[in-house]
N, C-alpha and C positions, 0 to 999 in steps of 0.2 A: 545481494545488492549492497548491503551495509558494509561488507568487506571492501567493496570497491571504493566507497566513500571514505572509509577509514584509511585505506592505503593512499587514496588521493590527498587526504588531509595531511598525512605524514609527509608525502612528497612536497606539497606546497610549503609546509613548515621547514622542511629540510632545505629546499631551494631558496626560500626567502630569508632564512635564518641568518646567513652571513651578512646580509645587506641591511637588516633591520635590528633594532634593539629589542629589549623585552617588551616595551610598550607597543612597538610595531607588530611583534608577533601576537600579542594579545588582541590588537586591533584586527589583524587578519583572521585570527581564530574566531573572534566575535562576529565578524562579517560573514564568515562561512556558516556560523551557527544561525544567524538570522535568515540567511538565504535558505538554509535547509528547513527552518521552521515555516517560512512562507510556502515553500514547495510542499511541505507535509500537509498544510491546511488545504491545499488545492487538490490533494489526492482523493479520488472518488472511493466510496465504500465498496467493498466486494459484494457482488450479487448474492453469494453464499451467506454472508453476514446479514444482509438485508432480509433474505428469506427466513433465516433463523430467528430474527427479531420480529417477524410478522409484517414487515414493510414491503409487501409484494409489488405494489405500484412503483415504488422507488427502484426495486430490483429490476423491473421490466425496463424502466427508463435507462438504468445503468447498462443493462445488456444491450439495448439499442445503441447507446453511445459507444460502448466498447466494440460491438460487432460491426458497426457502420451500417451500410445500406444492404440489409438482408431482408428476406420476406418475413412477415410477422409470424408465420407458421414455425419458422426455425427458432425464433425467440421463444414462442410458447413451448416448443419441444424442449429447449434447453432449460427453461424455467421448471418444467415438470421433472427433468433429470435432477436439477438442483434440489427440488423438494423431496424427491425420493432419496437422494444421497443424504440429505440432512436427517430425514426420518430414520434411515438405516443406521446412520452414525449414532444417533441418540438411543436407538433400541439396542444396539450392540454394546453400548457403553455400560459397563457394570460399575457398581459402587466401589469395588476394589480397585478399579482403574483410575478413579478420581484421585 
């Protein structure tokens, strides 16, 4: 996804460059930076990350938000899969791989 934004930024700079001076290009770049920062702060945490940090209640609410209107049993099943996945990940991770 970051490649899309990088290419989009290049395209905006390339297309607006002939019509703006250096200060205009700096303004356009700064505007895109602030928009991306605002969008970044609105991005929800991953349920995998939340489970890894022990924040299970928040992980359940994020799963409900991301999955929409699904039965609670499916959310519980997916949460159990995430917990097993995280447990296997950390048990299979060896010190040499760090």
